[in-house]
N, C-alpha and C positions, 0 to 999 in steps of 0.2 A: 319688880317689873321695870324694864327699861322704857324710857320715853320714846314715843314714835319718832321716826325720821320726819324731817320737814322738807317738802319738795323745794328745789331751787328754782327761782324764776329768772329766766334769761330774756334780755331785750333782743329785738330782732337782729341787730348787728352781731351780738355775742353768739346767738344761735346760728347765724349764717356762717360765721367763722369756724364753728365747731360742728357743723352739720355732718361732716364726714365721720365724726366720732360716734354719733348717735344712731340708734334705731328710732326712727320717727314713727310715733303712733298717733293717728288722728282719731279722736274719740267722738267725732260728730256722726250724724246719721249717714247712711250710704248715699242718699240724695245730695246732701251737703258736700260730702267727700267728692262725688262725681263732678260737682260744680267747680272744683279747684282745690288742690291740696299741695303741700310742700313737696319738693322733689324727693322721691324715694319713700314717701310715707305709706304706711300700711293702715288700713281702716279696721279698727276694732271699736265699735260703738261703746259708749260709756256703760250701757246696761249689759254688755257682754264681757267686761273687764275681768270679772271673777272667773269666767270660763278659761281665760287666757293666762291665768296666774303662773303656771309652770313655765310657759314660754317667755312671759315677760320677766320672770325672775332671772332666767338664763341670759336674756338680752341685756338686762341691767348689769349683770356681772361681766358680760363680754365687752361692754363699751359704753353703756349708759342708755337711758331712755329719754327721749324728748317727747312730751305729751303736748298735743295741739288740738285746739277746737276753734270755733269762730271768734270768740272774744277773750278766752282765757278762763272763763268761769267753770266750764265742764272739765277742762283739762286739770284745773286746780282740784276739783272734786275727785277726779280719777287719781291724781297724785297723792291726795290725802288717803284715799282708800288703799292704794298700793303701799304707802308709808306704814300704815297699820299692819301690813303683812310683811314688813321688813324690807321692802323694795324701794330703793332710792331712785327718784326721778327728777327731771327738770321739766318745767313748763314754759311755753312761749308766751311772754307778756303780750296781751292784746290779740293773740291768736292769729288766724289767717287774715283777719281784717287789718291788723297792724302790718303784717308781712306784705300784703298787697298794696296798702296805702303808701308804703315806703318804696314802692317801685320794684319789689322783688316778684319774680315769676311764680305763678301757681301752675301746676301741671293739671291738665284736663284730659281724660280719655277721649280719643277721637270721636267715639260714638255719641258723646255728650256735647260736642261743640255746638250743635244746632238746637239742643233741648234746653229749655229754660227750667232751672231748678231753684226753688226758693230756699233760703236759709231758714233754720228753725225759728230765729227771731222774727222773720217776716211772716212765717206761718202762724206764729202766736199772735202777732199784731192783727193779722187778717181775721183770725178766728175770734179773738177778743172783741174787735171792733164790730164784727158781724153779729155776735151775740148781744152786745150792748144795743146796737141798732134794732135788732129783732125784738128785744125786750121792750124798748121804748115804743116801737110801732104797734106791737101787740097790746101794750098797755093803753095806748090811745084808741085803738080800733076794737079790741076784744074785751079786755078786762084790766083794770089798773094793777091787779096782782102780778101781771107779767113784768111790771117794772122792777120787781124783785130780782129777775134774771139779770138785768143791767146792773143793779146794785151788787149782786153776788159776784159778777165778773169784775167790777171795780174793786171790791174788797179783795178778791183773789190777786189782782194786779198789785195792790198795795202790799199785801202779804208777801208776794213774790219779790218785790223790790227790797223789803225789809230783811228777808231771810236769804236773799240771793239764791232762791230755788224757784222752780217753775213747774207746778203740777200740770199745767196745760201743755207744756213742752214734753213732759213725760207721756201724757196721753197721746199727743200728736206723733211722738216718736214710735208709737205702736202701730200706726197706720202702715199699710203695705208698702207704700212708696218710700217710707223712712226706715224700713226694716232691712237688715242685711239678708241676702240669700244665704242659705246654709253653705252653699259652695263657696261664696265669696269670703265668709268668715273662716271656713276651713282652709281656704287658700292663704289667707293672711297668717293663720296659725302655722301652716306648713312652711311659709316663707320665714317665719321666726325660727322654726326648728332647723331649717336649712342653713340659716346664718350661723348657727352655732356648730354645725357639722364640719 
């Protein structure tokens, strides 16, 4: 059995210089994607990568894939998944956060210019903080056992940091505002097929 491929990590300057070579795939949620993405990026959320395998395989052969997320963690996970399927990819170190912090433009659809969209990291922080606060307040006012809710969330955050995974982000990603519309995902897959035609 051959060893799996290892995704290449590109710094923002390297990625910018080679952007014309790549098909850019943003693996964040649709809400995050709408808040700002790399020029020409297509949105295929991480949990839909398997559905797009045939199109991604062809795109990788035609010029390469650059996977992008907010910080680089989800794109690295997607790159590892694709590598196991024999598809070589590159990931953007630091994700769109690093891209924007170095003064590079992010594209935003005109309809989203006035709408505030929270990143997944911000959604997780808000949810975790709310649950901890709720557990502490209910523990003081109702029953001390509710403090276990706060302890459970704290343990989950520690586990998340140690494993570089986030169960809460997975759950939040299933909320309607974070889910791709079927038409949007189909449009991204059609765009990938059109590029190889």
